[in-house]
Every structure is written in structure tokens, then in C-alpha cells.
N, C-alpha and C positions, 0 to 999 in steps of 0.2 A: 545533638546537633545545631546550631540555631536556625540553618535552614528548614527544620521542620516543623519550626514551631510557626513558619511563615507558607507550611507546603497548602493548607486548605486556602487561604488567601489568594495564593497565588494559582490554585484550581481555578476559582471566580474568573480573575481576570484573565487567564488561558480565553476561557469561557468566554468572558465579556468583549475582546480583540477579538477572537471566532466571529460576533453575533456582526461590531462594526464592518469588519471586510465583508461578510457576507450580504450584509447591506450596501455595502459599495457599488453593488451589482445592481440599484436601483436607483441609484443618482445618474446625473448627465456624467457625458464623457470624460471632462475637466475635471468634474467634483470626484466621480472614482475615481480618476488617476491618481487627483492628488491624494485621497486618502489612504487607497493603496501605498501609494508613499509614503506618506506618514505614520501608516501600522506598519509597515517593513521597519523603520528608523525605530517606533517607540518596542517593538518585538526585539530589536539588535538592542536595546539599551538596557532591558528586562532580563535578557540573557545574562547580562555583563551583569546587575545585580544581584539576579542569584546562585553566579559564581561567587560574588563578593561575599555575599551569606552562609554559605556554604564553607569559609573558609578560604576563596581560594584569591587570585591576583584578576584584577583589571586591567583590561587588556590598556595599553596605552591609546590615548587618541588622537589621529593624524590631522594636522591642522585643515580644518575643513569638511573634515568628516561628518557623518551625518548623526544632527544633533548637535553639530557645531555650527552650520553657517542659518544665517538667516530667511525666514523662507523667501521662495521667488516672489517679488514684487506683482508678478500676474496674478499671484491666486487674492480671487477678489475677498474685498472686507466684509467680513456681514455683522447685520446690529446684533448686540447679546443684551439681553436682558438678564439683569439679575433680580427681580423683583418674586419675592414670594407669592406662589397664587393660592396658598393656604396651606395649615400644617401637615407636612408630609413626614411620613418613614419608611424605612427601609422596606419595613412591612409591607404598607400600605404598594409598593413598587412591584408587588413581585405577582408575576403573570403579566406583564406591559413587554 
């Protein structure tokens, strides 16, 4: 089954989502609340993705459903730098 091909990667994704949700507790109230909302929406999307991979059918998205609407204007924009700090590999990130 196709879902079995991705089982290991999806397991890593679950762990990553857990870490992000735990990190929300270290943020300010507004940032924490927003991260929790985003993670809830993301988990819903990945539940649907898993169903599709396993051969199931996707639940239809209603207009304005999570993942469809634009983020609220109140969410502060943060500058993001995409400059590479140096050569990194996935292995070098283990333990961080």
C-alpha cells in the first residue's frame, strides 16, 4: 500500500509537529496562540493527505475552511532571511 511507503517520513512529521506545539509554550501569548492555531490547521491538512495516500477520499473543503482563508491581518509579519549560513546537511542538524 502507498501509505506504508511514507510511514517513516510521516512519523518524523508527527514528531516535528509535536516539537513545534511544545515550543509554542515558550512564546509570547499572541505568538503562542497563533502557532497553536496554525499547527491545528496543519494537522487537519496532514490527516487528509494521509487519507489520500492510503487510497481514501478527501473530505470536501467548505469555503472559509482552515487552510483556505488568508491569515488574519493582525498577525505580525516577520522578516525572514533566506541567506545560507554555510554548508549544512540534515545530519548536521541532529541534536538541535
